[in-house]
C-alpha positions as CSV (number, residue, x, y, z in Angstrom):
1,M,0.0,0.1,0.2
2,S,1.5,3.4,-1.1
3,C,2.1,6.3,1.2
4,S,-0.7,8.3,-0.7
5,T,-3.3,5.6,0.0
6,L,-2.4,5.5,3.7
7,L,-2.7,9.3,4.3
8,Q,-6.2,9.4,2.3
9,F,-7.5,6.6,4.5
10,G,-6.1,8.5,7.6
11,T,-7.7,11.6,6.5
12,T,-11.1,10.1,6.0
13,E,-11.1,8.3,9.5
14,I,-10.5,11.7,10.8
15,V,-13.3,13.3,9.3
16,L,-15.7,10.6,10.2
17,V,-14.4,10.6,13.8
18,S,-15.0,14.6,13.9
19,V,-18.4,14.1,12.2
20,F,-19.3,11.4,14.8
21,G,-17.8,13.4,17.7
22,A,-19.6,16.6,16.8
23,L,-22.9,14.8,16.3
24,L,-22.4,13.2,19.8
25,L,-21.5,16.3,21.4
26,G,-24.4,17.9,19.9
27,F,-26.8,14.9,21.0
28,I,-25.2,15.4,24.5
29,I,-25.9,18.9,24.5
30,Y,-29.5,18.3,23.2
31,L,-30.0,15.8,26.1
32,C,-28.8,18.4,28.7
33,F,-31.9,20.5,27.7
34,V,-34.4,17.9,27.4
35,P,-36.2,17.2,30.8
36,L,-35.8,13.1,30.2
37,K,-37.7,12.0,33.2
38,N,-40.9,14.1,32.0
39,Y,-40.3,12.9,28.5
40,F,-40.4,9.2,29.6
41,T,-43.4,9.6,32.1
42,A,-45.3,11.0,28.9
43,L,-44.1,8.5,26.6
44,F,-44.8,5.5,28.8
45,S,-48.2,6.8,29.9
46,G,-49.4,7.2,26.3
47,A,-49.4,10.9,26.2
48,Y,-46.4,11.3,23.8
49,I,-44.9,14.9,23.9
50,P,-42.0,15.7,21.5
51,T,-38.9,16.5,23.0
52,F,-38.6,20.0,21.3
53,R,-41.9,20.8,22.8
54,L,-40.8,19.9,26.4
55,I,-37.5,22.1,25.6
56,S,-40.0,24.9,24.6
57,I,-42.1,24.6,27.9
58,K,-39.2,24.4,29.8
59,N,-37.6,27.7,28.2
60,R,-40.5,29.5,29.1
61,K,-39.9,29.0,32.8
62,L,-43.0,26.6,33.3
63,V,-43.3,23.8,35.5
64,V,-42.6,20.8,33.1
65,A,-43.8,18.2,35.6
66,N,-47.0,19.9,36.4
67,I,-47.9,20.2,32.6
68,V,-46.9,16.8,31.8
69,N,-48.8,15.4,34.6
70,S,-51.8,17.4,33.6
71,Y,-51.8,16.2,30.0
72,V,-51.2,12.5,31.4
73,M,-54.2,12.9,33.4
74,A,-56.5,14.5,30.7
75,K,-55.5,11.6,28.3
76,K,-56.1,9.0,30.6
77,S,-59.5,10.4,31.9
78,K,-60.2,11.0,27.9
79,L,-60.6,14.6,28.2
80,E,-60.5,16.6,25.0
81,I,-57.9,19.0,26.4
82,S,-54.8,20.0,24.2
83,L,-50.9,20.6,25.3
84,K,-51.7,24.0,24.0
85,E,-54.7,24.8,26.4
86,I,-52.9,23.5,29.4
87,E,-49.7,25.6,28.4
88,S,-51.7,28.6,28.2
89,L,-53.7,28.0,31.4
90,S,-50.2,27.5,33.3
91,L,-48.7,30.8,31.6
92,S,-51.9,32.7,33.2
93,G,-51.2,31.6,36.4
94,G,-53.9,28.8,36.9
95,D,-53.6,25.5,38.7
96,V,-53.7,23.0,35.7
97,V,-53.9,20.1,38.1
98,A,-56.9,21.5,40.0
99,V,-58.7,22.2,36.8
100,I,-58.0,18.7,35.4
101,T,-59.2,17.3,38.9
102,S,-62.3,19.5,38.7
103,L,-63.3,18.3,35.1
104,N,-62.9,14.6,36.3
105,L,-65.0,15.5,39.4
106,A,-67.7,17.1,37.3
107,K,-67.8,14.4,34.6
108,N,-68.3,11.8,37.1
109,S,-71.2,13.7,38.5
110,G,-72.9,14.2,35.4
111,I,-72.0,17.8,35.3
112,N,-71.3,19.4,32.0
113,L,-68.2,21.5,32.4
114,S,-66.0,22.9,29.8
115,F,-62.0,23.2,29.9
116,E,-62.6,26.8,29.0
117,L,-65.1,27.4,31.8
118,A,-63.0,25.7,34.4
119,S,-60.1,27.8,33.4
120,A,-62.1,30.7,33.9
121,I,-63.4,29.7,37.4
122,E,-59.9,28.9,38.2
123,L,-58.5,32.4,37.3
124,A,-61.4,34.2,38.9
125,S,-61.4,32.5,42.2
126,Q,-58.4,30.2,42.4
127,E,-60.8,27.7,44.0
128,V,-62.1,25.6,41.0
129,L,-62.1,22.4,42.9
130,Q,-64.3,23.9,45.8
131,K,-66.4,25.6,43.5
132,V,-67.4,22.4,41.4
133,Q,-68.0,20.6,44.9
134,D,-70.4,23.2,45.7
135,S,-72.2,22.6,42.6
136,I,-72.5,19.1,43.4
137,T,-73.6,19.3,47.0
138,S,-76.1,22.0,48.4
139,Q,-75.2,24.1,51.2
140,V,-77.5,25.8,53.8
141,V,-77.0,29.7,54.5
142,T,-78.6,31.4,57.1
143,I,-79.8,35.2,57.0
144,D,-80.4,36.7,60.5
145,N,-81.8,39.9,62.0
146,I,-84.3,40.9,59.4
147,R,-86.1,43.6,61.0
148,A,-89.2,45.6,59.8
149,F,-92.3,47.3,61.3
150,T,-95.9,45.8,60.3
151,Q,-98.5,48.4,59.7
152,N,-99.7,48.0,63.2
153,E,-96.5,49.5,64.1
154,V,-95.1,46.1,65.7
155,E,-91.5,45.2,65.0
156,I,-90.7,41.7,63.6
157,I,-87.4,40.2,63.7
158,A,-86.9,37.0,61.7
159,S,-84.5,34.7,60.3
160,A,-84.3,32.5,57.3
161,K,-82.5,29.6,56.2
162,I,-81.8,29.1,52.3
163,S,-80.8,25.8,50.6
164,I,-78.8,26.8,47.6
165,K,-76.3,25.1,44.9
166,L,-73.8,26.9,42.8
167,N,-74.5,27.2,39.2
168,L,-71.1,27.1,37.2
169,D,-72.7,28.5,34.0
170,K,-73.3,31.8,36.0
171,F,-70.3,31.8,38.1
172,V,-68.4,34.2,35.9
173,N,-71.2,36.8,35.4
174,G,-73.7,35.8,38.1
175,L,-74.5,37.8,41.4
176,G,-72.6,36.4,44.4
177,L,-74.0,35.2,47.7
178,D,-74.1,38.5,49.5
179,D,-76.3,39.8,46.7
180,L,-78.4,36.8,47.0
181,K,-78.8,37.4,50.8
182,S,-79.6,41.1,50.2
183,I,-82.5,40.4,47.5
184,I,-84.3,37.7,49.8
185,N,-83.7,40.0,52.9
186,S,-85.4,43.0,50.8
187,W,-88.1,40.6,49.7
188,I,-89.0,39.4,53.3
189,L,-88.6,43.2,54.6
190,E,-91.2,44.2,52.1
191,N,-93.7,41.4,53.0
192,I,-93.2,42.4,56.6
193,S,-94.0,46.2,56.0
194,K,-97.2,45.1,54.0
195,T,-98.4,42.9,56.9
196,K,-101.4,44.7,58.6
197,D,-101.3,42.8,61.9
198,H,-98.1,41.3,63.3
199,K,-100.2,38.3,64.7
200,D,-100.5,36.9,61.2
201,I,-96.6,36.7,61.1
202,M,-96.3,35.0,64.4
203,R,-99.3,32.7,63.5
204,E,-97.9,31.5,60.1
205,P,-94.5,32.8,59.5
206,N,-93.9,30.9,56.2
207,K,-97.2,32.0,54.8
208,A,-96.9,35.5,55.5
209,L,-93.4,36.3,54.5
210,L,-92.5,33.8,51.5
211,S,-96.2,33.3,50.0
212,N,-95.4,35.6,47.1
213,L,-91.7,35.0,46.8
214,D,-90.7,33.5,43.1
215,L,-87.3,31.4,43.5
216,R,-86.8,31.7,39.9
217,V,-86.9,35.5,40.0
218,V,-84.4,35.6,42.9
219,T,-82.2,33.2,41.0
220,Q,-82.6,34.5,37.6
221,K,-79.3,37.0,37.8
222,S,-77.4,35.0,40.8
223,M,-74.6,32.3,40.5
224,F,-76.7,30.2,42.8
225,N,-79.7,27.9,42.5
226,V,-82.2,28.4,45.5
227,L,-83.5,24.8,46.1
228,D,-85.8,25.8,49.5
229,I,-86.0,28.8,52.0
230,N,-88.0,28.6,55.4
231,I,-88.3,31.2,58.3
232,V,-86.6,29.5,61.1
233,S,-87.3,31.9,63.6
234,V,-89.8,35.1,64.3
235,E,-90.0,37.2,67.3
236,M,-91.5,40.6,68.3
237,G,-89.3,43.5,68.9
238,R,-90.2,47.2,69.7
239,N,-94.1,47.9,69.7
240,L,-94.5,51.7,68.9
241,N,-97.9,51.6,70.1
242,T,-96.9,50.6,73.6
243,E,-93.8,53.2,73.5
244,K,-96.3,56.1,72.4
245,E,-98.5,55.3,75.4
246,V,-95.4,55.1,77.8
247,Q,-94.3,58.5,76.3
248,S,-97.8,59.9,76.9
249,L,-98.0,58.7,80.4
250,E,-94.7,60.0,80.9
251,K,-95.4,63.6,79.7
252,E,-98.6,63.6,81.8
253,K,-96.7,62.5,84.7
254,A,-94.3,65.5,83.9
255,Y,-97.0,67.9,83.4
256,A,-98.7,66.8,86.6
257,S,-95.3,67.2,88.6
258,I,-94.9,70.8,86.9
259,E,-98.4,71.6,88.0
260,A,-97.9,70.1,91.6
261,E,-94.8,72.1,91.8
262,R,-96.6,75.2,90.8
263,R,-99.1,75.0,93.4
264,K,-96.7,74.4,96.0
265,N,-94.8,77.4,95.0
266,A,-98.3,79.5,94.7
267,E,-99.1,78.2,98.7
268,E,-95.4,79.0,99.5
269,I,-95.9,82.6,98.1
270,K,-99.4,82.9,99.7
271,E,-97.9,81.9,102.9
272,I,-95.1,84.2,102.8
273,R,-97.4,86.8,102.1
274,M,-99.4,86.0,105.1
275,R,-96.6,86.0,107.2
276,A,-95.6,89.4,105.8
277,K,-99.0,90.7,106.7
278,T,-99.3,89.5,110.2
279,E,-95.8,91.0,111.0
280,E,-97.3,94.4,109.5
281,M,-100.3,93.9,111.6
282,K,-98.2,93.0,114.7
283,S,-96.1,96.3,114.2
284,A,-99.0,98.3,113.8
285,L,-100.3,96.9,117.0
286,L,-97.0,97.6,118.5
287,D,-97.2,101.1,117.4
288,A,-100.8,101.4,118.6
289,E,-100.1,100.0,121.9
290,A,-97.1,102.4,122.3
291,D,-99.2,105.3,121.5
292,V,-101.2,104.5,124.7
293,P,-98.7,105.3,127.3
294,R,-98.1,108.4,125.3
295,A,-101.7,109.3,125.4
296,I,-102.0,108.8,128.8
297,S,-99.2,110.7,129.8
298,Q,-100.5,113.5,127.5
299,A,-104.0,113.5,129.2
300,I,-102.3,113.6,132.8
301,K,-100.5,116.6,131.8
302,E,-103.5,118.4,130.4
303,G,-105.7,117.4,133.4
304,R,-108.2,115.3,131.4
305,F,-106.8,112.1,133.3
306,S,-105.7,111.8,137.0
307,V,-103.1,109.7,138.6
308,M,-105.8,108.0,140.4
309,D,-107.7,107.0,137.5
310,Y,-104.4,105.5,135.9
311,Y,-103.8,103.2,139.0
312,K,-107.7,102.3,138.7
313,L,-107.1,101.3,134.9
314,M,-104.1,99.3,136.1
315,N,-105.6,97.6,138.9
316,L,-108.7,96.7,136.5
317,Q,-106.2,95.3,133.7
318,A,-104.6,93.3,136.8
319,D,-108.2,92.1,137.7
320,T,-109.0,91.2,134.2
321,A,-105.9,89.0,133.7
322,M,-106.3,87.2,136.9
323,R,-109.7,86.4,136.0
324,R,-108.8,85.0,132.4
325,A,-106.1,82.9,134.3
326,I,-108.7,81.5,136.5
327,I,-111.0,80.6,133.8
328,N,-108.3,79.1,131.8
329,S,-107.0,77.1,134.7
330,K,-110.4,75.7,135.2
331,A,-111.3,74.8,131.8
332,N,-108.0,72.7,131.7
333,D,-109.1,71.1,134.9
334,D,-112.6,70.1,133.4
335,D,-110.7,68.5,130.3
336,Y,-108.6,66.7,132.7
337,D,-111.5,65.2,134.5
338,D,-113.3,64.3,131.5
339,D,-110.4,62.2,130.3
340,D,-110.2,60.3,133.3
341,D,-114.0,59.5,132.9
342,E,-113.4,58.3,129.6
343,G,-110.6,55.9,130.9
344,D,-112.9,54.6,133.4
345,F,-115.6,53.9,130.9
346,F,-113.2,51.7,128.8
């Protein structure tokens, strides 16, 4: 074999080895970017995903395992969901596993739920699984402290219980639970205010407060279907008629108190005036009595009244005072004797 032949053969081998090495290196680098575990999981589960698609999912910073597992679940559950839809939901921030689980639950329960609606519920509430469960089983909600006055001015305090079930088709655009409570609360308030006598409500609460309640109208714009509603408690609150009577009695009492106080003040003023008049008369009497000695003295000086006449007058006054004292003493003794006789009688 000539040297040129050997040189040519060596060059061919080098080229082949170089090409093979480059291919091997490229394959190794390629495998470094491919999530092999997820690839084989999808492959052996019957939900084949091309490697370049897995690389694309990984490059978009998505959790490859969640997407692969969700796609496998969808395939095994025979749900018509594409890998693109799963990727789109994951990019939007939704829980893909929860959506797939909810679709399976709805399918097993005979509820028609699409992937688009389940995704919308998940993105709106982040509780798609719970919402599906609420659409399967009913729940009981209580509305307490419903207060209104009847036409005979008696306050009625009622509580109602409603059995509801979530309607998934109206979840996105329907009114929520608080709005539903407000509608029913307003309806019951209106019925209370239209009732003429509170006794009708106390006798038959459901008939009086729910007789004209149309559940179809109530749930028309709500995301809930109202299955049943009942009044569970009714009690009387304030009675405006009684309060008015009490207020009237209190006013009359206040007026009577004011009138009594006015009369008392009038009596006190009258008594004060009488005292002032008495004091005035006493003062006039004292002034008159003071004029007597002056008059006697003046009469003696003028000779119209002698000293002997004055002494006779004094003796007459003393005698009169003594007689009065004797008479008063005798009258007191007679009263004492009468008291003794009454004691002996008993």
